[in-house]
mmCIF file as Biopython writes it, N, C-alpha, C and O atoms, coordinates in Angstrom:
data_model
#
loop_
_atom_site.group_PDB
_atom_site.id
_atom_site.type_symbol
_atom_site.label_atom_id
_atom_site.label_alt_id
_atom_site.label_comp_id
_atom_site.label_asym_id
_atom_site.label_entity_id
_atom_site.label_seq_id
_atom_site.pdbx_PDB_ins_code
_atom_site.Cartn_x
_atom_site.Cartn_y
_atom_site.Cartn_z
_atom_site.occupancy
_atom_site.B_iso_or_equiv
_atom_site.auth_seq_id
_atom_site.auth_asym_id
_atom_site.pdbx_PDB_model_num
ATOM 1   N N  . MET A ? 1  ? -8.929  20.137  15.121  1.0 0.0 1  A 1 
ATOM 2   C CA . MET A ? 1  ? -9.324  19.667  13.810  1.0 0.0 1  A 1 
ATOM 3   C C  . MET A ? 1  ? -8.484  20.381  12.757  1.0 0.0 1  A 1 
ATOM 4   O O  . MET A ? 1  ? -8.334  21.602  12.805  1.0 0.0 1  A 1 
ATOM 5   N N  . ALA A ? 2  ? -7.934  19.625  11.804  1.0 0.0 2  A 1 
ATOM 6   C CA . ALA A ? 2  ? -7.086  20.186  10.761  1.0 0.0 2  A 1 
ATOM 7   C C  . ALA A ? 2  ? -7.921  20.827  9.663   1.0 0.0 2  A 1 
ATOM 8   O O  . ALA A ? 2  ? -9.021  20.376  9.345   1.0 0.0 2  A 1 
ATOM 9   N N  . THR A ? 3  ? -7.375  21.878  9.101   1.0 0.0 3  A 1 
ATOM 10  C CA . THR A ? 3  ? -8.054  22.562  8.008   1.0 0.0 3  A 1 
ATOM 11  C C  . THR A ? 3  ? -7.618  21.953  6.686   1.0 0.0 3  A 1 
ATOM 12  O O  . THR A ? 3  ? -6.427  21.751  6.449   1.0 0.0 3  A 1 
ATOM 13  N N  . ILE A ? 4  ? -8.565  21.670  5.847   1.0 0.0 4  A 1 
ATOM 14  C CA . ILE A ? 4  ? -8.285  21.124  4.526   1.0 0.0 4  A 1 
ATOM 15  C C  . ILE A ? 4  ? -8.266  22.286  3.536   1.0 0.0 4  A 1 
ATOM 16  O O  . ILE A ? 4  ? -9.274  22.966  3.343   1.0 0.0 4  A 1 
ATOM 17  N N  . GLU A ? 5  ? -7.118  22.505  2.915   1.0 0.0 5  A 1 
ATOM 18  C CA . GLU A ? 5  ? -7.003  23.584  1.941   1.0 0.0 5  A 1 
ATOM 19  C C  . GLU A ? 5  ? -7.067  23.074  0.504   1.0 0.0 5  A 1 
ATOM 20  O O  . GLU A ? 5  ? -7.439  23.811  -0.409  1.0 0.0 5  A 1 
ATOM 21  N N  . LYS A ? 6  ? -6.705  21.825  0.314   1.0 0.0 6  A 1 
ATOM 22  C CA . LYS A ? 6  ? -6.768  21.222  -1.019  1.0 0.0 6  A 1 
ATOM 23  C C  . LYS A ? 6  ? -7.046  19.731  -0.860  1.0 0.0 6  A 1 
ATOM 24  O O  . LYS A ? 6  ? -6.836  19.156  0.207   1.0 0.0 6  A 1 
ATOM 25  N N  . PHE A ? 7  ? -7.518  19.123  -1.933  1.0 0.0 7  A 1 
ATOM 26  C CA . PHE A ? 7  ? -7.921  17.718  -1.813  1.0 0.0 7  A 1 
ATOM 27  C C  . PHE A ? 7  ? -6.752  16.804  -1.502  1.0 0.0 7  A 1 
ATOM 28  O O  . PHE A ? 7  ? -6.952  15.728  -0.938  1.0 0.0 7  A 1 
ATOM 29  N N  . GLU A ? 8  ? -5.534  17.202  -1.855  1.0 0.0 8  A 1 
ATOM 30  C CA . GLU A ? 8  ? -4.355  16.390  -1.543  1.0 0.0 8  A 1 
ATOM 31  C C  . GLU A ? 8  ? -4.114  16.272  -0.038  1.0 0.0 8  A 1 
ATOM 32  O O  . GLU A ? 8  ? -3.375  15.394  0.405   1.0 0.0 8  A 1 
ATOM 33  N N  . ASP A ? 9  ? -4.729  17.144  0.738   1.0 0.0 9  A 1 
ATOM 34  C CA . ASP A ? 9  ? -4.610  17.088  2.198   1.0 0.0 9  A 1 
ATOM 35  C C  . ASP A ? 9  ? -5.491  16.012  2.818   1.0 0.0 9  A 1 
ATOM 36  O O  . ASP A ? 9  ? -5.286  15.638  3.973   1.0 0.0 9  A 1 
ATOM 37  N N  . LEU A ? 10 ? -6.457  15.516  2.077   1.0 0.0 10 A 1 
ATOM 38  C CA . LEU A ? 10 ? -7.373  14.508  2.599   1.0 0.0 10 A 1 
ATOM 39  C C  . LEU A ? 10 ? -6.662  13.166  2.764   1.0 0.0 10 A 1 
ATOM 40  O O  . LEU A ? 10 ? -5.975  12.696  1.858   1.0 0.0 10 A 1 
ATOM 41  N N  . GLU A ? 11 ? -6.838  12.568  3.924   1.0 0.0 11 A 1 
ATOM 42  C CA . GLU A ? 11 ? -6.205  11.274  4.194   1.0 0.0 11 A 1 
ATOM 43  C C  . GLU A ? 11 ? -6.709  10.202  3.224   1.0 0.0 11 A 1 
ATOM 44  O O  . GLU A ? 11 ? -5.936  9.351   2.783   1.0 0.0 11 A 1 
ATOM 45  N N  . VAL A ? 12 ? -7.979  10.240  2.898   1.0 0.0 12 A 1 
ATOM 46  C CA . VAL A ? 12 ? -8.548  9.258   1.975   1.0 0.0 12 A 1 
ATOM 47  C C  . VAL A ? 12 ? -7.899  9.375   0.594   1.0 0.0 12 A 1 
ATOM 48  O O  . VAL A ? 12 ? -7.697  8.365   -0.080  1.0 0.0 12 A 1 
ATOM 49  N N  . TRP A ? 13 ? -7.574  10.583  0.173   1.0 0.0 13 A 1 
ATOM 50  C CA . TRP A ? 13 ? -6.920  10.776  -1.121  1.0 0.0 13 A 1 
ATOM 51  C C  . TRP A ? 13 ? -5.508  10.188  -1.093  1.0 0.0 13 A 1 
ATOM 52  O O  . TRP A ? 13 ? -5.079  9.552   -2.056  1.0 0.0 13 A 1 
ATOM 53  N N  . LYS A ? 14 ? -4.796  10.400  -0.001  1.0 0.0 14 A 1 
ATOM 54  C CA . LYS A ? 14 ? -3.436  9.855   0.141   1.0 0.0 14 A 1 
ATOM 55  C C  . LYS A ? 14 ? -3.463  8.325   0.094   1.0 0.0 14 A 1 
ATOM 56  O O  . LYS A ? 14 ? -2.620  7.698   -0.549  1.0 0.0 14 A 1 
ATOM 57  N N  . LYS A ? 15 ? -4.434  7.740   0.779   1.0 0.0 15 A 1 
ATOM 58  C CA . LYS A ? 15 ? -4.537  6.273   0.785   1.0 0.0 15 A 1 
ATOM 59  C C  . LYS A ? 15 ? -4.915  5.742   -0.599  1.0 0.0 15 A 1 
ATOM 60  O O  . LYS A ? 15 ? -4.410  4.702   -1.022  1.0 0.0 15 A 1 
ATOM 61  N N  . ALA A ? 16 ? -5.790  6.442   -1.297  1.0 0.0 16 A 1 
ATOM 62  C CA . ALA A ? 16 ? -6.184  6.023   -2.648  1.0 0.0 16 A 1 
ATOM 63  C C  . ALA A ? 16 ? -4.994  6.085   -3.594  1.0 0.0 16 A 1 
ATOM 64  O O  . ALA A ? 16 ? -4.835  5.200   -4.435  1.0 0.0 16 A 1 
ATOM 65  N N  . ARG A ? 17 ? -4.162  7.102   -3.476  1.0 0.0 17 A 1 
ATOM 66  C CA . ARG A ? 17 ? -2.965  7.220   -4.316  1.0 0.0 17 A 1 
ATOM 67  C C  . ARG A ? 17 ? -2.016  6.051   -4.067  1.0 0.0 17 A 1 
ATOM 68  O O  . ARG A ? 17 ? -1.462  5.486   -5.010  1.0 0.0 17 A 1 
ATOM 69  N N  . GLU A ? 18 ? -1.830  5.691   -2.804  1.0 0.0 18 A 1 
ATOM 70  C CA . GLU A ? 18 ? -0.955  4.574   -2.468  1.0 0.0 18 A 1 
ATOM 71  C C  . GLU A ? 18 ? -1.519  3.268   -3.030  1.0 0.0 18 A 1 
ATOM 72  O O  . GLU A ? 18 ? -0.769  2.441   -3.548  1.0 0.0 18 A 1 
ATOM 73  N N  . LEU A ? 19 ? -2.831  3.082   -2.928  1.0 0.0 19 A 1 
ATOM 74  C CA . LEU A ? 19 ? -3.461  1.892   -3.487  1.0 0.0 19 A 1 
ATOM 75  C C  . LEU A ? 19 ? -3.256  1.831   -5.003  1.0 0.0 19 A 1 
ATOM 76  O O  . LEU A ? 19 ? -2.961  0.767   -5.548  1.0 0.0 19 A 1 
ATOM 77  N N  . CYS A ? 20 ? -3.411  2.954   -5.672  1.0 0.0 20 A 1 
ATOM 78  C CA . CYS A ? 20 ? -3.188  3.000   -7.124  1.0 0.0 20 A 1 
ATOM 79  C C  . CYS A ? 20 ? -1.760  2.616   -7.478  1.0 0.0 20 A 1 
ATOM 80  O O  . CYS A ? 20 ? -1.533  1.890   -8.446  1.0 0.0 20 A 1 
ATOM 81  N N  . LYS A ? 21 ? -0.803  3.094   -6.705  1.0 0.0 21 A 1 
ATOM 82  C CA . LYS A ? 21 ? 0.605   2.760   -6.950  1.0 0.0 21 A 1 
ATOM 83  C C  . LYS A ? 21 ? 0.838   1.253   -6.787  1.0 0.0 21 A 1 
ATOM 84  O O  . LYS A ? 21 ? 1.554   0.641   -7.579  1.0 0.0 21 A 1 
ATOM 85  N N  . GLN A ? 22 ? 0.230   0.663   -5.754  1.0 0.0 22 A 1 
ATOM 86  C CA . GLN A ? 22 ? 0.380   -0.771  -5.523  1.0 0.0 22 A 1 
ATOM 87  C C  . GLN A ? 22 ? -0.253  -1.578  -6.651  1.0 0.0 22 A 1 
ATOM 88  O O  . GLN A ? 22 ? 0.328   -2.558  -7.116  1.0 0.0 22 A 1 
ATOM 89  N N  . ILE A ? 23 ? -1.429  -1.175  -7.089  1.0 0.0 23 A 1 
ATOM 90  C CA . ILE A ? 23 ? -2.096  -1.868  -8.185  1.0 0.0 23 A 1 
ATOM 91  C C  . ILE A ? 23 ? -1.252  -1.795  -9.449  1.0 0.0 23 A 1 
ATOM 92  O O  . ILE A ? 23 ? -1.094  -2.798  -10.145 1.0 0.0 23 A 1 
ATOM 93  N N  . PHE A ? 24 ? -0.711  -0.628  -9.752  1.0 0.0 24 A 1 
ATOM 94  C CA . PHE A ? 24 ? 0.141   -0.481  -10.933 1.0 0.0 24 A 1 
ATOM 95  C C  . PHE A ? 24 ? 1.350   -1.403  -10.836 1.0 0.0 24 A 1 
ATOM 96  O O  . PHE A ? 24 ? 1.714   -2.053  -11.816 1.0 0.0 24 A 1 
ATOM 97  N N  . LYS A ? 25 ? 1.973   -1.463  -9.661  1.0 0.0 25 A 1 
ATOM 98  C CA . LYS A ? 25 ? 3.143   -2.322  -9.461  1.0 0.0 25 A 1 
ATOM 99  C C  . LYS A ? 25 ? 2.788   -3.793  -9.686  1.0 0.0 25 A 1 
ATOM 100 O O  . LYS A ? 25 ? 3.533   -4.514  -10.350 1.0 0.0 25 A 1 
ATOM 101 N N  . TYR A ? 26 ? 1.665   -4.235  -9.143  1.0 0.0 26 A 1 
ATOM 102 C CA . TYR A ? 26 ? 1.261   -5.633  -9.284  1.0 0.0 26 A 1 
ATOM 103 C C  . TYR A ? 26 ? 0.890   -5.982  -10.722 1.0 0.0 26 A 1 
ATOM 104 O O  . TYR A ? 26 ? 1.138   -7.104  -11.165 1.0 0.0 26 A 1 
ATOM 105 N N  . THR A ? 27 ? 0.307   -5.052  -11.449 1.0 0.0 27 A 1 
ATOM 106 C CA . THR A ? 27 ? -0.076  -5.344  -12.831 1.0 0.0 27 A 1 
ATOM 107 C C  . THR A ? 27 ? 1.118   -5.337  -13.774 1.0 0.0 27 A 1 
ATOM 108 O O  . THR A ? 27 ? 0.973   -5.699  -14.942 1.0 0.0 27 A 1 
ATOM 109 N N  . GLN A ? 28 ? 2.277   -4.940  -13.309 1.0 0.0 28 A 1 
ATOM 110 C CA . GLN A ? 28 ? 3.488   -4.995  -14.123 1.0 0.0 28 A 1 
ATOM 111 C C  . GLN A ? 28 ? 4.157   -6.376  -14.042 1.0 0.0 28 A 1 
ATOM 112 O O  . GLN A ? 28 ? 5.061   -6.675  -14.822 1.0 0.0 28 A 1 
ATOM 113 N N  . ARG A ? 29 ? 3.721   -7.196  -13.115 1.0 0.0 29 A 1 
ATOM 114 C CA . ARG A ? 29 ? 4.315   -8.525  -12.935 1.0 0.0 29 A 1 
ATOM 115 C C  . ARG A ? 29 ? 3.971   -9.450  -14.099 1.0 0.0 29 A 1 
ATOM 116 O O  . ARG A ? 29 ? 3.055   -9.186  -14.877 1.0 0.0 29 A 1 
ATOM 117 N N  . ASN A ? 30 ? 4.719   -10.527 -14.195 1.0 0.0 30 A 1 
ATOM 118 C CA . ASN A ? 30 ? 4.539   -11.500 -15.278 1.0 0.0 30 A 1 
ATOM 119 C C  . ASN A ? 30 ? 3.144   -12.114 -15.302 1.0 0.0 30 A 1 
ATOM 120 O O  . ASN A ? 30 ? 2.629   -12.436 -16.373 1.0 0.0 30 A 1 
ATOM 121 N N  . GLU A ? 31 ? 2.523   -12.279 -14.127 1.0 0.0 31 A 1 
ATOM 122 C CA . GLU A ? 31 ? 1.202   -12.896 -14.079 1.0 0.0 31 A 1 
ATOM 123 C C  . GLU A ? 31 ? 0.187   -12.116 -14.915 1.0 0.0 31 A 1 
ATOM 124 O O  . GLU A ? 31 ? -0.772  -12.699 -15.420 1.0 0.0 31 A 1 
ATOM 125 N N  . PHE A ? 32 ? 0.384   -10.828 -15.063 1.0 0.0 32 A 1 
ATOM 126 C CA . PHE A ? 32 ? -0.543  -9.977  -15.796 1.0 0.0 32 A 1 
ATOM 127 C C  . PHE A ? 32 ? -0.049  -9.622  -17.196 1.0 0.0 32 A 1 
ATOM 128 O O  . PHE A ? 32 ? -0.808  -9.077  -17.997 1.0 0.0 32 A 1 
ATOM 129 N N  . SER A ? 33 ? 1.186   -9.918  -17.494 1.0 0.0 33 A 1 
ATOM 130 C CA . SER A ? 33 ? 1.787   -9.403  -18.728 1.0 0.0 33 A 1 
ATOM 131 C C  . SER A ? 33 ? 1.069   -9.851  -20.001 1.0 0.0 33 A 1 
ATOM 132 O O  . SER A ? 33 ? 1.065   -9.115  -20.987 1.0 0.0 33 A 1 
ATOM 133 N N  . LYS A ? 34 ? 0.468   -11.026 -20.001 1.0 0.0 34 A 1 
ATOM 134 C CA . LYS A ? 34 ? -0.191  -11.520 -21.214 1.0 0.0 34 A 1 
ATOM 135 C C  . LYS A ? 34 ? -1.706  -11.423 -21.163 1.0 0.0 34 A 1 
ATOM 136 O O  . LYS A ? 34 ? -2.370  -11.629 -22.180 1.0 0.0 34 A 1 
ATOM 137 N N  . ASP A ? 35 ? -2.258  -11.117 -20.016 1.0 0.0 35 A 1 
ATOM 138 C CA . ASP A ? 35 ? -3.706  -11.004 -19.883 1.0 0.0 35 A 1 
ATOM 139 C C  . ASP A ? 35 ? -4.091  -9.525  -19.938 1.0 0.0 35 A 1 
ATOM 140 O O  . ASP A ? 35 ? -4.401  -8.903  -18.922 1.0 0.0 35 A 1 
ATOM 141 N N  . PHE A ? 36 ? -4.063  -8.986  -21.156 1.0 0.0 36 A 1 
ATOM 142 C CA . PHE A ? 36 ? -4.282  -7.553  -21.337 1.0 0.0 36 A 1 
ATOM 143 C C  . PHE A ? 36 ? -5.679  -7.116  -20.908 1.0 0.0 36 A 1 
ATOM 144 O O  . PHE A ? 36 ? -5.841  -6.027  -20.358 1.0 0.0 36 A 1 
ATOM 145 N N  . ALA A ? 37 ? -6.673  -7.938  -21.148 1.0 0.0 37 A 1 
ATOM 146 C CA . ALA A ? 37 ? -8.047  -7.571  -20.782 1.0 0.0 37 A 1 
ATOM 147 C C  . ALA A ? 37 ? -8.172  -7.413  -19.263 1.0 0.0 37 A 1 
ATOM 148 O O  . ALA A ? 37 ? -8.747  -6.434  -18.786 1.0 0.0 37 A 1 
ATOM 149 N N  . LEU A ? 38 ? -7.643  -8.359  -18.516 1.0 0.0 38 A 1 
ATOM 150 C CA . LEU A ? 38 ? -7.696  -8.275  -17.060 1.0 0.0 38 A 1 
ATOM 151 C C  . LEU A ? 38 ? -6.900  -7.079  -16.562 1.0 0.0 38 A 1 
ATOM 152 O O  . LEU A ? 38 ? -7.367  -6.335  -15.699 1.0 0.0 38 A 1 
ATOM 153 N N  . LYS A ? 39 ? -5.710  -6.894  -17.097 1.0 0.0 39 A 1 
ATOM 154 C CA . LYS A ? 39 ? -4.870  -5.772  -16.681 1.0 0.0 39 A 1 
ATOM 155 C C  . LYS A ? 39 ? -5.568  -4.441  -16.943 1.0 0.0 39 A 1 
ATOM 156 O O  . LYS A ? 39 ? -5.527  -3.545  -16.100 1.0 0.0 39 A 1 
ATOM 157 N N  . ASN A ? 40 ? -6.203  -4.304  -18.093 1.0 0.0 40 A 1 
ATOM 158 C CA . ASN A ? 40 ? -6.911  -3.067  -18.419 1.0 0.0 40 A 1 
ATOM 159 C C  . ASN A ? 40 ? -8.112  -2.843  -17.510 1.0 0.0 40 A 1 
ATOM 160 O O  . ASN A ? 40 ? -8.397  -1.708  -17.128 1.0 0.0 40 A 1 
ATOM 161 N N  . GLN A ? 41 ? -8.816  -3.916  -17.160 1.0 0.0 41 A 1 
ATOM 162 C CA . GLN A ? 41 ? -9.961  -3.778  -16.258 1.0 0.0 41 A 1 
ATOM 163 C C  . GLN A ? 41 ? -9.511  -3.328  -14.876 1.0 0.0 41 A 1 
ATOM 164 O O  . GLN A ? 41 ? -10.161 -2.493  -14.249 1.0 0.0 41 A 1 
ATOM 165 N N  . ILE A ? 42 ? -8.417  -3.871  -14.411 1.0 0.0 42 A 1 
ATOM 166 C CA . ILE A ? 42 ? -7.918  -3.525  -13.081 1.0 0.0 42 A 1 
ATOM 167 C C  . ILE A ? 42 ? -7.432  -2.084  -13.069 1.0 0.0 42 A 1 
ATOM 168 O O  . ILE A ? 42 ? -7.690  -1.354  -12.112 1.0 0.0 42 A 1 
ATOM 169 N N  . LYS A ? 43 ? -6.745  -1.670  -14.102 1.0 0.0 43 A 1 
ATOM 170 C CA . LYS A ? 43 ? -6.188  -0.317  -14.147 1.0 0.0 43 A 1 
ATOM 171 C C  . LYS A ? 43 ? -7.246  0.752   -14.384 1.0 0.0 43 A 1 
ATOM 172 O O  . LYS A ? 43 ? -7.060  1.898   -13.975 1.0 0.0 43 A 1 
ATOM 173 N N  . ASP A ? 44 ? -8.346  0.405   -15.032 1.0 0.0 44 A 1 
ATOM 174 C CA . ASP A ? 44 ? -9.380  1.397   -15.303 1.0 0.0 44 A 1 
ATOM 175 C C  . ASP A ? 44 ? -10.277 1.508   -14.154 1.0 0.0 44 A 1 
ATOM 176 O O  . ASP A ? 44 ? -11.222 2.296   -14.182 1.0 0.0 44 A 1 
#
């Protein structure tokens, strides 16, 4: 069993960071560029 010394070591944290990066990338596309309310809801 691996020892966790900081929260960045948690696999769930790593996966959440990757998901956040993907969401940010998708909200930069043209489909979201004019729908500020939807983009803000997704990012928050």
